[in-house]
C-alpha positions, 0 to 999 in steps of 0.5 A: 500500500505504501508503495502504491501511495508513493507511486501515486505521489511521484506521478502527481509531482511528475504531472505538475512539473510537466504541465505547460506554463500558463502565459502571463497576462502582463509583461515585466519590464525592468532594468538599470539606467546609468546616469539617469536623467529623471526619477521615472520612465514614461512608457508610451504607445498610441493607445497606452501610457504608464510612468515607472519609478526609477530608484536612486541607483538607476534600477526599475521594475514594473508590470504592464498589461499591454497590446503587443507593439513598439513602445517609446521609453522616455527618460526625461527627453531622451530614451529608446524604444522597446517591443513589449508583449504580455508574458515577456520579461524584458530587461533594459540596460542603458547609459542615459548619456547615449541611449542610441549607442548603449541600449541593450535588452535581455530576458524573454522577448528581448530579441525584438527590442534589440532588433529595434535598437540595432536597426536604429544604429544601422540606419543612423550610420548608413544615413549619415547626412554629412556623407550623403550631402557631399555626393553628386545627385547620381551618386546620392541616388545610387547610395540610397538604393544601396542603403535600401537593399542593405536594410531590406537584407538585414531585416529579412535575415532576422528570423527570430524577430516577431514577423509583424515587426519585420513587416512594419520595418520593411514597410518603413524603408521607402518612406524613410529613403524618400524623406532623406532624398528630399531632405538632402535636396534641401541641403543642396539648395541651401548650399547653392543659396549660401556659397562659401564667402557669402555674407551671413544673415545677422542676429541680435538675440537675448543672452542667457547670461544677460543682455543681448549678443549680435553677430557683429559682436563676434567679428574677428572670430570664427563662429560655430552656430547650433540651432536647437531646442530643448524638445529636440531629441537629436539636438540633445544627443549632440550636447556631449560632443559639443561640450567636448569640442568646446573644451578642445577649442576654448583657447582657439580663435572660435566661439560656439553659439547655441541659438534656442528656438524654444517657444517655452523660454523657461524650458530653455533657461532651465536646461541651460542651467541644469546641463551646464551648457557652455559657449554663448547661449542665446534665445531667438525670442520669437524672431525667426528671421535668421532661421528663415534666411537659412531655410531651416526646416529641421533641427539641429542645424549647424552653421560655420562662419569666418572671422568676417561673418561670412559663410564657410558652411551653411550646413556644417558637420555636427559636433559628433562628426569627425569631419568637424575637427577636420574642417577646423584643422583645414581652416587652421583654427 
């Protein structure tokens, strides 16, 4: 009898151990954010939003009931994207100084979020505005066709990624390529309007340190201008590189001018102070004349002027581009 009871108990244990796991009706989202920008993460899709508390050490963890899809993950104004689905257990590791380069995911379902992060990195590298805008029209069209083929091949090779995510990524290629084709066409038009040596439009804007600063005040020095805003993610992403360049050239014959086009002046003042932004920090005060003259329809935008206030490059390399220092060296700044 005892043997029979033991056999029954063993069978019961074996049966329990081999029962299929019931899928969870929620996703667990956790991780660690180094150099966090906020005390919380804001998770958002078109139909869902939730705020998750981030601890002092950068760790966070919460559960979310979601419809499967791509979610924006905001740490202040910066962040990344994640593919979340109920029953997933996704773990994010990132450095808030550069989400694009550092975001990595692990855990159940992580392959989809890693696909998003890697796709973004590949696209950024391939669609290098500085490189593409230097090409002749035929060369540009050929290169964009190559990029289209490379991205298509990469997306189709990701067999372990959710098929809907792959389908959406493939569908986005043509609109993205067409956008860049049009955008780079505008850059070419800007360079035709402002060939090297053209007198630059002027400005006279409020200085964060008090008073006003005009282009005429800076005569005798090269002027590197950054048109930006606090709400602009790509603008914020350039700040670490801009600070580095400013430090390297602090004793050279060049000044760095950042012109904010924020409608919210308080947001501008707050970010300049909190991020200890260097250089000459100006606010456009609603006067769009300078931006309009330079045909600025997207930011960030960088402009380099010579010591006489004449145009060197109306669409200068970004601070993060090695071409900027090469340009400075060429000019013997």
